[in-house]
N, C-alpha and C positions, 0 to 999 in steps of 0.2 A: 712077494706081493700077495696079499690076501684076496683070493678070488671071491669070497663072499661079499667083501666090501667094495671091490673094484671090478665088478662084472663088465661094465660097459667099456672100460679102458682096454679090456682084452677082446671083447666080442666084436665091437664095431670095426677096429682095424683088421681083425681076422676075417670078417665078412668082406671087407674091402679087398683084401689080398686074394681070397677065394674067388670073388666076383671078377677081379681083374685077370686072374689066371684063366678062368673059364672064358672070358671075353677074348683073350689072346688066342686061346685054343680054338675058339669059334671062328676067329678071323683066319687062322691058318686052315681050318677045315673049309672055310668059304673059298679060299684061294685054290684049294685042292679039289673040292667036290661041287659045292653049290651054295645054297642059302645058309646064312649063319644061324645055327640052332640056339645060340646064346645071345641073340640080338636084344632080348628083353633086358639085358644087363647094361646097356648103354646109358640109361638114366643115372646109374650109380656113379659113372665117371664124369657126369656133366658138371658138378660143382667146381672141379678144378679148371675145367675149360671155360666156364663162365668167369671165374676169377682171373684166369690168364687173359681173357678178352678185355676185362676191365683194366688190368694192369699193363697191357701190351704197349700203350703209348709211353709208359714210364720205364719199361724194362728194355735194356739194350739187347733184345733177342733178335737174331736174324730170322729170316723166313725158315720155318722148320717143316720137315716132311711129316706125314701122318704118324709114322712110327716114333720119331723123335718127340713129337708133341705128346704122344701117349706115354712114352717113357718119362717125360717131364711131369705129366699129369698124375702119374701113379704116386710119387712121393708127396705131391701136394694134396691129393685125396687122402692118403694115409695120415698126414698131419691134420687135415680137417676132421677126419673121422675120429682120430685120437683125441683131439681137442673137444669135440662134441661128446665123446665118451667120458672125458674128465669132467666136463660140465654136468653131464647126467649123473655121474657118480657123486659129485659134490652135492647136487640138488637132492638126490635120493637119500644120501647119508645125513644131510642136514634135516630133511623132513623126518626121517626115522629117529634122529636124536631128539628132535623137538616133541614128537609124539610120545617117546619113551619118558622124557622128563615131565611132560604134561600129565600123563597117566600115573606115573610112579611117584 
């Protein structure tokens, strides 16, 4: 995979993985010590939970605990961020190709 042409396909899922890891570490620290130092990362995991809320009447999911819901949300977020990265890469490469052909 060419990193120069496909930056967002790699960067956005990597940011999601790092943010999720920090969030889980923060939750473990919260259980052990006190307030979550990585609470500001909760908005990064919200897109999957909003999607699950919309799809919950149609999915045969039982009542899930918080940890299982988070484990289900992580791959959904990764898929959403990877798709967004693909869309951004396609848009940037398309604009770059159009500007090169227009100028050249």
